[in-house]
C-alpha positions, 0 to 999 in steps of 0.5 A, a space after each residue: 488122116 489124109 495129112 498123115 498119108 501125105 506126110 508119110 509119102 513125103 518121108 518115104 520119097 525123102 528117104 529114097 532120094 537120100 539113098 540114091 545120093 548115098 549110092 551114087 557117092 559110094 559108086 563114085 568112091 569105088 570107081 576112084 579107088 579102082 582107077 588107081 589100081 594097076 600093075 606097073 614096072 618099077 625098078 625092073 620089077 612088076 608091081 601091083 598097086 591095089 587099094 593104095 598098097 604097092 606089092 610085088 605082082 604074084 601072077 600073070 594078070 588078064 584084063 577085061 579088054 583081053 590084054 594080059 600082063 606077064 610077071 616079066 613085064 610083057 603085055 600081050 594085047 588081044 590082037 596078038 601084039 606084044 609090048 615089054 613094059 618100060 620103067 614107069 609104064 603101067 596097065 590100069 585094071 581096064 587093060 589100058 596102058 599108062 605112063 605113071 608120073 615120076 612123082 607118083 612112083 616116088 610117093 608109092 615107094 615111100 
């Protein structure tokens, strides 16, 4: 009986460890996908990249850091300053600005 209880507790612990590893793996995958989501200026138009698909930006967007990006490419920061996005500049989903590598832009357009 004691052996059965011991074996049961080991199997429960093993399952918890497996679940924990799977949860971390899924969270990592979600974070990686979100890291690539952004809006960017491409060929003079604002584009949105979401889940690996590029589409026209349909509306102004606001970000967790207080920044906003308008459909014309104007980025307004929380402190009130503005910046017009140039070709290849993008804004990640956390509101940070980033210049996209040219090969990334070319890959997305294909």
